[in-house]
C-alpha distance (Angstrom), angle and dihedral (degrees) to the residues before:
residue distance angle dihedral
X1 . . .
X2 3.79 . .
X3 3.75 118.4 .
X4 3.81 114.2 -122.2
X5 3.76 115.5 -141.7
X6 3.69 128.9 -144.9
X7 3.75 110.7 58.3
X8 3.83 109.2 -156.4
X9 3.78 109.5 -103.2
X10 3.82 90.2 -160.0
X11 3.78 89.9 98.4
X12 3.84 108.1 16.0
X13 3.78 93.9 170.4
X14 3.78 91.1 59.7
X15 3.80 97.6 54.7
X16 3.85 118.6 51.6
X17 3.79 116.4 -156.0
X18 3.74 109.6 -112.9
X19 3.78 131.9 148.5
X20 3.77 128.9 -135.8
X21 3.80 119.2 -155.3
X22 3.84 99.5 176.9
X23 3.76 92.0 -96.5
X24 3.70 102.8 63.7
X25 3.78 149.4 -33.7
X26 3.82 117.6 -79.5
X27 3.74 133.2 -172.8
X28 3.85 125.7 -131.1
X29 3.81 89.6 -80.8
X30 3.74 93.5 54.1
X31 3.79 96.4 -109.4
X32 3.81 114.1 146.8
X33 3.77 108.8 -116.8
X34 3.82 100.4 176.6
X35 3.71 131.5 3.7
X36 3.76 112.2 -127.7
X37 3.77 130.9 -132.9
X38 3.74 113.3 -154.9
X39 3.79 90.9 -161.9
X40 3.80 115.7 108.1
X41 3.81 91.2 -140.7
X42 3.77 140.5 10.5
X43 3.84 123.9 -107.1
X44 3.77 111.2 -40.2
X45 3.71 100.8 177.5
X46 3.82 138.1 101.9
X47 3.79 129.4 -152.9
X48 3.79 90.7 -89.6
X49 3.76 93.8 54.4
X50 3.82 95.9 -107.3
X51 3.82 123.3 124.1
X52 3.79 114.6 -101.0
X53 3.80 118.9 -120.2
X54 3.82 114.5 -106.4
X55 3.78 105.0 -110.3
X56 3.84 114.1 140.5
X57 3.80 134.9 56.6
X58 3.83 88.6 -109.4
X59 3.80 88.6 55.8
X60 3.78 90.3 53.5
X61 3.78 94.7 45.6
X62 3.86 96.2 47.2
X63 3.81 105.5 26.6
X64 3.77 105.2 35.3
X65 3.79 98.0 36.3
X66 3.81 125.6 54.3
X67 3.82 119.0 -119.5
X68 3.84 92.9 -157.8
X69 3.81 119.6 120.5
X70 3.73 139.4 168.4
X71 3.87 110.5 -167.5
X72 3.78 92.3 -168.3
X73 3.79 93.0 71.9
X74 3.81 112.7 114.0
X75 3.75 116.7 -117.0
X76 3.84 115.4 173.5
X77 3.76 96.5 56.1
X78 3.79 131.3 144.9
X79 3.83 88.4 -96.5
X80 3.78 91.1 56.1
X81 3.78 94.9 51.2
X82 3.79 96.5 39.8
X83 3.82 96.5 46.9
X84 3.78 93.6 35.1
X85 3.80 92.3 56.0
X86 3.76 95.3 38.6
X87 3.83 96.6 48.6
X88 3.82 90.4 42.3
X89 3.81 87.9 61.0
X90 3.81 90.2 45.6
X91 3.80 93.8 47.9
X92 3.77 94.5 46.1
X93 3.80 91.3 53.6
X94 3.79 93.1 47.6
X95 3.83 93.4 44.3
X96 3.80 90.8 54.5
X97 3.82 91.5 48.4
X98 3.83 88.8 52.3
X99 3.83 89.6 51.4
X100 3.78 89.1 67.0
X101 3.86 95.3 46.8
X102 3.88 122.1 112.8
X103 3.84 91.2 -112.3
X104 3.78 122.5 44.1
X105 3.81 103.8 -104.7
X106 3.76 128.5 170.5
X107 3.81 129.8 -158.0
X108 3.76 107.0 -96.7
X109 3.79 113.9 -119.8
X110 3.78 86.0 -147.5
X111 3.76 91.5 58.5
X112 3.83 92.0 52.8
X113 3.79 89.6 45.3
X114 3.81 91.0 57.0
X115 3.81 94.6 48.9
X116 3.80 90.3 48.2
X117 3.78 91.4 52.5
X118 3.80 94.1 50.2
X119 3.79 94.0 48.6
X120 3.77 93.1 42.4
X121 3.77 91.5 54.8
X122 3.83 90.9 48.8
X123 3.81 91.8 50.3
X124 3.81 91.7 50.9
X125 3.78 88.4 54.1
X126 3.80 99.9 47.3
X127 3.85 106.5 31.6
X128 3.83 114.9 86.5
X129 3.76 116.5 -116.7
X130 3.82 142.8 88.3
X131 3.79 90.6 -57.0
X132 3.79 94.8 58.2
X133 3.83 113.0 100.0
X134 3.77 92.8 -145.9
X135 3.82 108.2 97.8
X136 3.81 93.4 -138.5
X137 3.80 92.7 56.8
X138 3.78 97.6 34.9
X139 3.81 92.0 65.8
X140 3.83 91.5 66.2
X141 3.78 94.9 99.7
X142 3.85 103.8 159.7
X143 3.77 126.7 122.4
X144 3.81 91.3 -97.1
X145 3.77 95.9 51.3
X146 3.86 91.5 44.0
X147 3.77 86.6 55.3
X148 3.79 92.1 48.1
X149 3.82 96.6 44.0
X150 3.78 115.6 -3.1
X151 3.83 96.9 165.5
X152 3.76 142.4 -51.5
X153 3.82 115.3 -17.4
X154 3.78 100.7 -87.5
X155 3.78 136.7 -155.7
X156 3.81 95.3 -108.0
X157 3.75 93.2 55.5
X158 3.83 89.5 45.7
X159 3.84 93.4 51.5
X160 3.81 92.4 46.9
X161 3.83 91.3 51.9
X162 3.78 92.2 46.7
X163 3.81 93.8 52.4
X164 3.82 89.7 43.6
X165 3.83 95.0 55.9
X166 3.81 100.6 31.8
X167 3.83 88.8 56.4
X168 3.73 90.0 54.1
X169 3.83 91.6 46.7
X170 3.80 93.6 66.9
X171 3.80 111.1 94.8
X172 3.80 109.1 -121.5
X173 3.81 115.2 -118.9
X174 3.80 89.6 -132.3
X175 3.81 86.2 70.7
X176 3.82 88.7 65.5
X177 3.85 88.4 59.5
X178 3.80 93.9 46.5
X179 3.80 92.0 46.6
X180 3.84 93.7 47.8
X181 3.79 90.9 47.8
X182 3.78 90.9 50.9
X183 3.85 96.7 44.4
X184 3.81 101.0 37.1
X185 3.82 107.4 20.9
X186 3.84 101.5 29.1
X187 3.81 87.5 -128.0
X188 3.81 119.5 146.1
X189 3.83 112.2 -174.6
X190 3.80 122.2 -140.1
X191 3.79 107.6 -86.8
X192 3.79 94.0 -125.6
X193 3.84 92.3 50.0
X194 3.80 89.7 46.2
X195 3.81 92.1 52.5
X196 3.79 95.8 46.8
X197 3.81 90.2 46.0
X198 3.80 88.3 54.7
X199 3.81 94.3 48.2
X200 3.81 94.7 44.9
X201 3.78 94.9 46.7
X202 3.80 93.2 46.1
X203 3.77 98.4 49.0
X204 3.79 103.1 38.3
X205 3.80 90.8 77.3
X206 3.85 91.8 51.9
X207 3.77 90.5 63.3
X208 3.82 90.8 47.7
X209 3.85 94.5 47.6
X210 3.77 93.5 46.0
X211 3.79 92.1 54.6
X212 3.80 89.6 55.6
X213 3.82 98.2 45.2
X214 3.79 93.4 110.4
X215 3.82 92.9 80.4
X216 3.83 99.9 16.9
X217 3.82 98.9 54.9
X218 3.79 114.0 15.0
X219 3.88 104.4 57.9
X220 3.79 122.1 90.6
X221 3.82 94.5 -131.5
X222 3.80 91.7 63.2
X223 3.79 94.1 81.4
X224 3.86 103.4 159.0
X225 3.87 96.0 -147.0
X226 3.79 92.8 -156.5
X227 3.82 90.3 65.2
X228 3.78 95.1 58.2
X229 3.85 98.4 83.9
X230 3.79 89.7 47.4
X231 3.81 94.6 48.8
X232 3.77 92.5 44.6
X233 3.79 90.6 52.3
X234 3.83 89.5 51.8
X235 3.78 88.9 52.9
X236 3.78 93.0 46.7
X237 3.79 93.9 51.0
X238 3.80 99.8 41.1
X239 3.86 108.8 21.5
X240 3.76 141.2 44.3
X241 3.76 136.7 109.4
X242 3.76 98.5 -133.4
X243 3.78 114.5 68.7
X244 3.75 93.8 -164.8
X245 3.77 91.8 48.1
X246 3.77 91.6 49.3
X247 3.82 92.9 49.3
X248 3.80 89.1 50.6
X249 3.84 92.3 54.0
X250 3.79 92.3 45.7
X251 3.78 91.8 48.8
X252 3.77 89.3 49.1
X253 3.80 90.2 51.9
X254 3.78 97.3 49.8
X255 3.82 92.5 44.9
X256 3.79 92.0 55.4
X257 3.82 91.0 42.1
X258 3.80 93.3 54.2
X259 3.84 94.0 42.7
X260 3.86 94.1 53.2
X261 3.83 91.2 44.8
X262 3.79 90.0 56.9
X263 3.84 93.9 40.3
X264 3.82 96.1 50.9
X265 3.79 91.7 66.6
X266 3.80 87.4 71.8
X267 3.80 103.1 56.3
X268 3.82 94.0 31.2
X269 3.80 99.3 46.5
X270 3.81 119.5 -8.7
X271 3.85 101.7 40.9
X272 3.86 111.4 15.3
X273 3.85 89.6 172.0
X274 3.80 85.1 78.6
X275 3.78 87.3 68.2
X276 3.77 87.3 73.1
X277 3.79 128.0 2.5
X278 3.82 108.9 -171.5
X279 3.80 114.9 -173.4
X280 3.78 89.4 -168.4
X281 3.83 93.7 56.4
X282 3.81 91.2 46.1
X283 3.80 86.8 54.8
X284 3.83 93.9 47.6
X285 3.76 116.8 22.2
X286 3.84 95.7 169.4
X287 3.77 103.9 56.8
X288 3.84 118.6 101.5
X289 3.75 90.5 -161.0
X290 3.75 92.0 53.5
X291 3.84 87.3 54.3
X292 3.79 92.0 48.5
X293 3.75 95.9 49.8
X294 3.84 106.4 27.8
X295 3.80 102.0 22.7
X296 3.77 127.4 78.5
X297 3.80 109.5 128.4
X298 3.82 88.4 115.2
X299 3.81 123.6 58.2
X300 3.80 117.2 -84.7
X301 3.85 93.3 -3.2
X302 3.82 110.3 107.4
X303 3.82 150.5 -9.9
X304 3.85 96.1 -109.7
X305 3.79 97.0 -133.3
X306 3.84 110.6 -177.0
X307 3.82 91.2 -8.0
X308 3.81 118.4 143.5
X309 3.82 116.6 -131.8
X310 3.77 120.9 -164.0
X311 3.77 96.4 177.6
X312 3.86 111.2 102.4
X313 3.78 88.0 -163.4
X314 3.83 86.3 77.7
X315 3.82 100.6 24.4
X316 3.79 94.2 50.0
X317 3.75 131.6 76.3
X318 3.79 94.0 -95.2
X319 3.80 92.9 60.1
X320 3.78 133.5 40.9
X321 3.81 96.0 -39.4
X322 3.80 127.6 91.5
X323 3.81 88.3 -137.0
X324 3.78 110.9 -72.3
X325 3.82 93.4 -159.3
X326 3.79 98.8 50.9
X327 3.85 111.4 19.7
X328 3.82 109.5 101.1
X329 3.85 114.6 -97.0
X330 3.80 92.6 -122.5
X331 3.82 89.7 57.1
X332 3.80 92.4 48.4
X333 3.79 94.8 45.2
X334 3.83 88.8 52.9
X335 3.82 88.1 50.1
X336 3.80 96.4 49.5
X337 3.78 93.9 43.0
X338 3.79 86.8 52.8
X339 3.79 89.2 47.4
X340 3.83 90.2 60.4
X341 3.77 88.0 52.0
X342 3.80 88.2 49.8
X343 3.81 92.8 53.8
X344 3.80 93.0 48.3
X345 3.83 92.2 45.8
X346 3.81 94.6 47.8
X347 3.80 92.1 50.5
X348 3.78 94.1 43.6
X349 3.82 97.4 51.5
X350 3.80 92.3 43.7
X351 3.81 94.2 47.9
X352 3.80 91.7 47.5
X353 3.80 90.0 45.0
X354 3.81 92.2 -125.8
X355 3.83 110.5 -179.0
X356 3.85 85.2 8.9
X357 3.77 87.3 -77.8
X358 3.84 94.9 165.6
X359 3.81 89.0 67.8
X360 3.80 89.6 66.9
X361 3.82 138.6 49.3
X362 3.81 117.1 -72.2
X363 3.83 91.6 -117.4
X364 3.74 122.2 16.4
X365 3.85 141.2 136.8
X366 3.81 97.5 -153.8
X367 3.77 134.2 95.0
X368 3.86 120.7 -107.9
X369 3.74 141.2 -165.8
X370 3.77 114.1 -119.5
X371 3.80 91.7 -96.6
X372 3.84 91.7 56.8
X373 3.80 98.7 -102.1
X374 3.84 120.5 130.7
X375 3.78 113.5 -82.6
X376 3.83 113.6 -122.4
X377 3.82 102.8 -144.2
X378 3.81 94.8 -171.2
X379 3.84 88.7 66.8
X380 3.85 90.7 71.2
X381 3.81 98.7 43.3
X382 3.78 131.3 80.3
X383 3.76 127.0 -133.5
X384 3.82 90.5 -79.7
X385 3.86 90.7 52.4
X386 3.81 91.6 -110.3
X387 3.78 122.2 134.3
X388 3.82 114.1 -85.8
X389 3.80 108.4 -154.9
X390 3.81 94.1 -159.3
X391 3.81 92.0 53.9
X392 3.80 90.7 46.2
X393 3.78 90.5 53.4
X394 3.80 90.7 58.7
X395 3.78 97.9 39.7
X396 3.84 100.2 39.5
X397 3.79 132.4 -144.1
X398 3.81 121.0 -54.0
X399 3.80 126.8 -115.4
X400 3.78 135.0 -140.9
X401 3.81 129.6 -142.7
X402 3.85 105.5 -99.2
X403 3.79 90.9 -118.3
X404 3.79 89.3 58.1
X405 3.80 90.9 52.7
X406 3.76 91.4 53.6
X407 3.79 88.7 48.9
X408 3.77 90.5 57.0
X409 3.79 91.7 47.1
X410 3.81 91.1 51.5
X411 3.74 93.0 47.4
X412 3.80 91.3 53.6
X413 3.80 93.4 44.6
X414 3.80 87.6 54.5
X415 3.81 92.1 53.1
X416 3.81 92.3 56.2
X417 3.79 92.2 41.6
X418 3.81 90.7 51.7
X419 3.83 92.2 57.9
X420 3.76 95.3 49.6
X421 3.82 93.7 39.3
X422 3.84 93.3 55.4
X423 3.82 93.0 45.5
X424 3.80 97.8 49.4
X425 3.83 98.9 37.0
X426 3.83 105.4 29.6
X427 3.83 105.9 16.6
X428 3.85 95.2 97.7
X429 3.86 92.2 46.1
X430 3.83 91.9 51.9
X431 3.78 93.4 50.9
X432 3.81 90.0 46.0
X433 3.85 91.8 52.9
X434 3.78 91.6 49.6
X435 3.83 90.8 50.6
X436 3.82 92.0 48.7
X437 3.80 93.3 49.8
X438 3.77 92.5 49.2
X439 3.83 90.4 53.2
X440 3.82 91.3 47.1
X441 3.79 94.5 -114.0
X442 3.82 111.8 148.4
X443 3.82 117.3 -162.6
X444 3.86 104.9 161.4
X445 3.85 112.1 89.8
X446 3.77 93.1 -145.2
X447 3.83 91.8 47.8
X448 3.80 88.3 51.5
X449 3.82 89.5 56.0
X450 3.82 91.1 50.6
X451 3.81 93.4 60.1
X452 3.83 90.1 89.4
X453 3.78 91.2 67.9
X454 3.83 123.7 75.9
X455 3.81 109.1 -108.1
X456 3.79 122.6 -126.9
X457 3.86 105.1 -95.2
X458 3.75 113.6 -116.6
X459 3.80 90.3 -122.0
X460 3.81 89.8 64.1
X461 3.75 90.4 62.1
X462 3.77 91.3 40.4
X463 3.80 91.8 52.8
X464 3.79 92.1 50.3
X465 3.81 89.2 49.9
X466 3.79 94.6 49.2
X467 3.77 94.8 43.0
X468 3.80 93.1 48.2
X469 3.78 91.4 45.7
X470 3.78 90.3 52.9
X471 3.83 90.3 49.8
X472 3.80 90.3 50.2
X473 3.75 92.7 48.6
X474 3.82 91.6 53.0
X475 3.87 95.6 46.4
X476 3.84 96.7 48.6
X477 3.83 86.6 64.9
X478 3.78 101.4 35.7
X479 3.82 90.8 44.4
X480 3.76 97.1 52.9
X481 3.81 94.1 -120.7
X482 3.87 94.4 152.8
X483 3.83 86.3 -136.9
X484 3.84 112.2 133.2
X485 3.80 121.6 -135.7
X486 3.77 93.0 -106.1
X487 3.80 90.2 52.0
X488 3.81 89.9 62.8
X489 3.77 91.3 49.9
X490 3.80 93.9 48.8
X491 3.84 91.0 47.7
X492 3.79 93.5 53.5
X493 3.85 91.1 44.9
X494 3.83 89.2 54.5
X495 3.79 90.3 53.8
X496 3.76 91.1 50.4
X497 3.82 91.8 50.8
X498 3.78 95.5 49.0
X499 3.79 98.1 38.5
X500 3.87 97.4 87.0
X501 3.80 92.1 48.1
X502 3.86 97.4 46.2
X503 3.81 95.4 42.4
X504 3.78 94.5 46.4
X505 3.79 92.0 55.5
X506 3.80 90.9 44.5
X507 3.82 94.3 47.4
X508 3.79 93.0 49.9
X509 3.82 102.0 36.2
X510 3.82 106.8 20.3
X511 3.84 89.7 -120.4
X512 3.77 119.0 125.7
X513 3.78 110.3 -154.1
X514 3.80 111.7 -143.4
X515 3.79 115.0 -136.1
X516 3.82 95.2 174.8
X517 3.85 92.8 109.8
X518 3.80 91.7 50.9
X519 3.83 92.1 50.2
X520 3.82 90.5 48.2
X521 3.77 90.7 48.4
X522 3.81 92.8 50.8
X523 3.78 90.6 46.8
X524 3.77 90.5 53.2
X525 3.79 90.7 53.0
X526 3.82 93.8 49.0
X527 3.83 98.5 37.8
X528 3.80 107.7 25.2
X529 3.81 125.7 -171.4
X530 3.83 93.0 19.7
X531 3.86 117.0 108.6
X532 3.83 93.9 173.8
X533 3.80 92.4 54.1
X534 3.80 89.6 46.5
X535 3.79 91.9 56.4
X536 3.76 92.8 51.6
X537 3.83 92.5 43.5
X538 3.79 86.6 54.3
X539 3.78 89.7 49.4
X540 3.74 94.6 57.2
X541 3.79 97.0 32.1
X542 3.79 99.0 46.0
X543 3.80 107.1 20.6
X544 3.85 91.5 50.8
X545 3.79 88.4 60.6
X546 3.80 92.2 47.2
X547 3.78 92.5 50.6
X548 3.80 90.9 48.3
X549 3.78 88.8 52.8
X550 3.77 88.0 51.9
X551 3.86 94.8 55.4
X552 3.81 94.3 46.8
X553 3.79 91.9 47.7
X554 3.75 91.5 52.4
X555 3.82 91.0 44.6
X556 3.78 86.6 55.8
X557 3.77 90.9 50.7
X558 3.80 87.8 50.3
X559 3.78 89.3 52.4
X560 3.77 91.5 49.9
X561 3.80 92.9 49.3
X562 3.82 96.6 33.5
X563 3.81 96.7 -117.5
X564 3.84 111.8 163.4
X565 3.84 108.2 -101.6
X566 3.82 92.6 -129.3
X567 3.78 90.8 57.8
X568 3.78 90.3 51.3
X569 3.82 89.4 51.4
X570 3.76 94.1 50.4
X571 3.82 99.9 45.2
X572 3.82 94.8 44.3
X573 3.80 92.6 50.4
X574 3.72 92.2 49.4
X575 3.79 93.0 44.5
X576 3.82 91.4 53.5
X577 3.80 91.7 52.5
X578 3.83 96.0 46.3
X579 3.82 92.4 44.2
X580 3.80 92.9 50.8
X581 3.79 92.8 52.4
X582 3.80 94.4 49.6
X583 3.80 91.5 43.1
X584 3.83 87.4 59.9
X585 3.87 93.7 50.6
X586 3.80 94.8 46.1
X587 3.83 93.0 46.0
X588 3.79 89.7 55.4
X589 3.86 92.4 50.2
X590 3.81 93.6 48.8
X591 3.79 96.6 44.8
X592 3.79 89.9 50.5
X593 3.83 93.4 50.8
X594 3.85 100.2 37.0
X595 3.83 106.0 29.5
X596 3.76 98.1 130.5
X597 3.85 93.0 45.8
X598 3.79 91.1 50.2
X599 3.80 91.4 52.4
X600 3.83 92.7 50.0
X601 3.84 118.5 99.4
X602 3.78 95.4 -128.8
X603 3.77 103.5 22.0
X604 3.85 117.5 -171.6
X605 3.77 134.6 -66.0
X606 3.81 87.9 -93.0
X607 3.77 107.6 36.1
X608 3.78 132.8 33.8
X609 3.80 138.6 162.3
X610 3.78 93.0 -152.3
X611 3.83 94.8 124.8
X612 3.80 94.1 46.5
X613 3.82 90.9 44.9
X614 3.78 91.3 53.1
X615 3.79 93.9 46.2
X616 3.80 92.3 49.2
X617 3.76 93.9 45.0
X618 3.80 90.3 53.6
X619 3.77 91.3 49.3
X620 3.75 92.0 53.8
X621 3.77 96.9 41.8
X622 3.75 95.2 45.7
X623 3.77 103.2 25.6
X624 3.83 100.1 42.3
X625 3.80 102.7 20.8
X626 3.79 106.0 21.4
X627 3.78 96.3 114.7
X628 3.86 89.4 52.6
X629 3.78 105.0 36.9
X630 3.79 97.7 37.4
X631 3.81 101.8 33.2
X632 3.87 114.5 119.5
X633 3.83 87.7 -100.6
X634 3.83 93.7 39.3
X635 3.80 128.2 106.6
X636 3.77 92.7 -99.1
X637 3.84 100.4 28.4
X638 3.82 91.3 136.2
X639 3.82 92.0 66.3
X640 3.84 98.4 74.8
X641 3.79 91.5 36.4
X642 3.78 88.0 59.8
X643 3.78 91.1 75.5
X644 3.83 90.9 63.2
X645 3.75 91.7 42.9
X646 3.83 90.6 52.9
X647 3.78 90.4 59.4
X648 3.78 88.8 71.7
X649 3.79 99.1 46.4
X650 3.91 98.3 86.9
X651 3.79 93.9 46.6
X652 3.82 99.2 78.6
X653 3.82 90.7 49.4
X654 3.79 91.0 50.6
X655 3.80 92.3 49.9
X656 3.80 90.6 46.7
X657 3.81 90.6 52.2
X658 3.80 91.2 49.8
X659 3.76 92.6 54.5
X660 3.82 99.8 32.3
X661 3.85 107.8 24.2
X662 3.83 93.7 170.5
X663 3.81 93.1 62.4
X664 3.80 91.3 76.9
X665 3.76 98.3 -127.3
X666 3.82 88.8 145.0
X667 3.83 88.6 67.8
X668 3.84 93.2 61.6
X669 3.78 109.0 103.9
X670 3.78 100.0 -150.2
X671 3.86 96.9 -171.1
X672 3.80 88.5 59.0
X673 3.79 92.0 45.2
X674 3.75 89.5 56.1
X675 3.81 98.5 40.3
X676 3.83 93.3 52.2
X677 3.82 89.7 65.9
X678 3.86 83.0 91.1
X679 3.80 99.3 27.0
X680 3.81 94.9 119.4
X681 3.83 99.1 43.2
X682 3.81 96.8 108.6
X683 3.81 144.1 37.9
X684 3.77 130.4 -14.0
X685 3.83 112.5 -10.5
X686 3.82 105.4 175.0
X687 3.80 92.0 102.8
X688 3.81 96.8 70.4
X689 3.83 99.0 85.5
X690 3.81 92.2 43.5
X691 3.78 92.9 50.6
X692 3.79 91.0 49.5
X693 3.79 92.4 53.8
X694 3.79 90.5 46.2
X695 3.82 92.5 48.6
X696 3.83 92.2 52.9
X697 3.79 91.2 47.9
X698 3.82 94.6 47.8
X699 3.77 105.4 32.6
X700 3.78 96.9 36.3
X701 3.79 112.0 25.0
X702 3.84 100.6 31.2
X703 3.82 95.0 36.1
X704 3.78 93.7 49.7
X705 3.86 104.9 30.6
X706 3.81 102.0 25.9
X707 3.82 102.2 34.3
X708 3.79 95.1 153.6
X709 3.80 94.2 53.0
X710 3.82 89.5 41.7
X711 3.84 91.4 54.4
X712 3.79 95.1 45.7
X713 3.79 103.6 37.1
X714 3.74 115.5 10.7
X715 3.83 98.5 81.2
X716 3.78 91.0 35.0
X717 3.82 89.2 56.9
X718 3.81 90.6 51.4
X719 3.78 89.9 53.3
X720 3.81 92.3 49.6
X721 3.80 94.1 47.8
X722 3.82 92.9 48.2
X723 3.80 93.5 44.8
X724 3.84 96.7 48.0
X725 3.75 92.4 45.8
X726 3.79 95.3 51.1
X727 3.75 93.1 46.3
X728 3.78 87.4 54.7
X729 3.85 92.7 47.0
X730 3.78 90.8 52.5
X731 3.81 92.9 50.1
X732 3.79 91.4 43.6
X733 3.84 94.0 49.9
X734 3.79 94.3 56.5
X735 3.83 98.9 31.7
X736 3.78 102.4 49.3
X737 3.85 108.9 -16.3
X738 3.78 98.5 80.3
X739 3.81 100.4 -102.0
X740 3.78 87.9 124.1
X741 3.80 91.9 48.2
X742 3.80 102.2 -92.1
X743 3.84 126.5 80.9
X744 3.84 114.2 -147.5
X745 3.86 105.7 -165.9
X746 3.77 120.7 -157.7
X747 3.86 113.9 -114.1
X748 3.82 117.5 -89.6
X749 3.81 113.8 -97.1
X750 3.81 138.8 142.2
X751 3.77 95.2 -68.0
X752 3.78 94.1 38.0
X753 3.79 102.1 48.5
X754 3.77 129.6 168.2
X755 3.79 112.6 -100.0
X756 3.76 118.8 17.3
X757 3.81 114.7 5.6
X758 3.85 91.2 -134.4
X759 3.87 92.6 52.9
X760 3.78 93.1 -114.5
X761 3.80 119.3 146.5
X762 3.76 109.9 -82.8
X763 3.84 110.8 -114.7
X764 3.76 99.3 -174.6
X765 3.81 138.5 20.6
């Protein structure tokens, strides 16, 4: 591996000066710091010469992820800053567009990674400097040209850019508040207050997560399964001993990428029936129950049982799936077993008219009057948006669709189950990791490699936390949030308490437990009758945890790819700020252009307000009416009690494993089992059966019986499918989907029918 000269001096503290001689890493004095292995992976073989299946966390850390590193590679170059800033703007715009889609979709990190690689390679070819292959340009070896183009586009630049822009691509939760205020309260916050609210709420969690990185990033057992396709793609593009082998993997990647880009035009635009082919609906097009159970190709219409989905936008990791090709099989089996319970429960409560569910739509996120009409929340609030008891007496309490009630119960069961699950299964490991770190003992091979880089001082994270907290404290008063100072403190404390539990489950299983309902419930108890305060309490009690999860996940990716921790800190903080600002601008544009569609229960196949509707409904039901709807004697009293009930769910599985360890009870992910009680309550659900089949094929058959192909191509294929799909979605949105202001629908034909794309009976119009 050739050493590149010319470390960028733009950020000297971020890039230590080490040399790499092919045998090991040395400091400036020539002392060997870490011996290097040039092998991509550790020993794969068994006694019979066959490759072992990848089963343990050590297998993942040493056989799926390269241990190579060259600390002399420059990081903070012109390419990093230019592409990081540019793609952050691009990702933030795309992420906010996806927020208003009928199915919850996120911008795939793999997609941004691919675009960054293409542009980085182009810049290394055209910008003058030592890295340009043209002899005329390569001779320009001054500080400026080394900053502009120090050498071939390298893995550290690529990782930094990817973290930069993928952070910006996540829609900030504060946007949900601003959107709900605009759509339902006709409130438009001061621009300056809105911006500082965004910055404060986005960064406060970074400080919190950074301070807990010892046991949330460093250990081997915290794998973060969702990172594996991304890290493997980095390795495939930048590392590898065998040139032929590397070319073969890259060719495979681009072939899959191009094929899925072309294919996605059919289910997304030309032939929407391919989003969900339901044999049952084709057999009986007039049955409402067939639509409810077997339909689901249209938003909020059905549960998609045994339907076939050929749209990777929903099957893949960016859509409704957890990531069929990379999420551990035990996690996915727990999810799909829970999904069967979800289908049975939804049908049972609706058929028995529990909570008067037949008065309301089958699937919906909105609030309703008892007769099924939309509930006007402003009729029960005074001029300060506080609950007016006299107005409530004349209007009456709102109702939820029965499926939405089960969703809330499942979410709260999962919260309780997460706490117990982490304590009984991982508690000892966490305490052991903390003890080892305090004694200076390093056991993770990737962590060992990272010791050559200066760590982010604890005071950096502390300063970010304190500064963001001060910003939040100022804006809750200047922005008219109705949230008292002590409410902000309690919200942040709740995030700190739950963070180790939520992140541990996510890092081991790939499942992110959602504590939003619990935070809203606690906010309702402490600040009753105040929906505005409840939204802001949720912002700082829930979003803080989600942002903390983001920083530790990216620090883990930096550990896998050997990106200096200080670089990770800088690019993620900047990405969060840039993303929040652009989220605000795009939200305003979309709400102005699509207001009526966003307020509609079903929306269209392009635009939907389902996320804002759900957030607003929760704020009213918890914030204004929590002590009435969710009291023990209230209509939905079982919802808060579900948290306590969830604490007991993991215990029987733990006992079963102690007595019968071969049964596999330790593989059951109880938080997922609980959460999936409401898994099918929103959006397009026809992808579930397809993702289940794909998960079994990938995570069982390929992983166990084709381990070599699995290691080389499985995660690479996931990256290619996600990337090609999201490039297509971006082009589609602005070309014909209405992102530019005009929708250009494809002509009606057999695979693009009027009504539901799967030919099921239409339940709502």
